[in-house]
N, C-alpha and C positions, 0 to 999 in steps of 0.2 A: 181402803187406803191407796192401793195402786191406781184406782180409777180417779181419785182426787189428784194424784200426782200427774196423771196424763192430762187432766183438764187444766191444771195449773200450767203445765208445759205448753199446751195448746194456746192458752191465753197469752203467755209470754211470747210465743212465736208470732201470734197475731199482732201483739203490740210492736214487736220488732219489725214485722213486715210493714205495719202502718208507718212506723218511723222512716223506714227505708223508702217507701213510696212517697212520703211527704218531702223527702230530700230530693226527689227527681224534679229538676227544674224545667220550666217550659219556655223560659227566655234566658238569653245570655248564656247558652250552653257553650261548651268548649268548641263544638263544630261551628256554631254561629259566630263566635268571637274570631275564629280562624278566617271565616269568609269575610267578615267585616274588615279584618286587617288586610286581606288580599284585595278587597275592593278599594280600600283607601290607597294601597300601594299602586294600584292600576289607575288611580285618579278618576274613579267612577263615583259619581254622586249618588247617594242613596238615602232613604229614610227607613227607619226600623219599625217593625210591628205596626203597620198602618191600619188602624182600627176601622177606618171608613170604607175599606175594600173588603169584598167577600173573602172569608178565610183568614183575614189578618196576615198577609204575607210577612215573612220574616224580614224581607228587604224589598223595597220598591226602588228600582233603578230609575231615578227621576226623569232624566232627559230621554231615556229610551222606552219608557212605559213597559218595563219588564217587571213582573212580579216573580220574586225568587223565594223559593221555600227551601229550607234545610231540614230534611226529614231524617229521623232516627229509623233505622231499618226495622227494628222489632215493632215499634209503635205504629208504623204505617204499612207493615206487611210487605216489605220489599222482597223481590225474588233473588235473594242471596242467602248464604248459609245462616247468617244471624237473623234475617227477617223471616226465613222459612222455619226457624226453630219453634216448635210448639211448646208452650209453657206446660210444666208438669202439675202445678197447683192451680186449682180453680180454672181448669182448662176451658170449659164451656163459656165461662164469662169472658176470658181473654180472647178466645177465637171470635166471639160475637163482637167484642169491642173493636178488635182490629178490622173486622169486616165493615163495621160502621165507619171507622176512620177512613178506610179505602173508598167507600161510597161517598163520604163527605169530600175527600180530596178530589175525586172525579167531578163532583158537582161544582165545587169551588173553582176548579180549573176552567170548566165550561163557562161559568158566570164571568170570570175574569176575561177569557177570550172574547166573549160576547160584548164586553165593555171596552174592547180594543187593546187589551194588554197581552203581551207574550208571557207565557208561563214557563218557568224553569224550575226544576227540582234537582237539588244536589243531595245525594244520599250519603249518609254517614260513612258507609263502606267505601265510597268513592273519594272521600276526602283525604285518605292516607297518602295516595300518590300526589295529590294536589299540595298537601302540606310539605312533602319532601321536595317538590319542585319549586314551591314558593310562588306559584302562578295559578291563576284561574284558568279553566279550560279555554282554549283558543276559540272554540265555537261560540262560547258565551261572549267573550270579548268582541268577536267579529259582529255578533248580533247587536251588541250595545252600540258599536260604532255605526253599523248599518241603519239602526233605528234612530240615530241622532244623538247618541251619548258621547 
């Protein structure tokens, strides 16, 4: 009887976990919407989720040929407290997945640079001060202007 209860509980938690993971969005996330709002405020022209480019950048800053990615720290293995946190459940799977994501991110950045694009990554953890200030990083805006945007 106890074994059946544990199995039912495990099935229920697997279903709940599945629902939770399905709810994780890959587009129009809160960080991406913040960056879009700040780009519009800075009068920087962009296109979203450009499928014809390697890695489908979150933003293509049109006049400046800048591919801009907005990465979640956990999913892309950022070197910050949230990104360095190892998952407790299914640990081997997640560590391998994050390692694959990092390899893919490096390959995509290289392919974009070879195609003549500058590649920028804004990390989720770095967006909090940007949100407070209401402005994009000065270095990014300077590069947009320098590259013709």
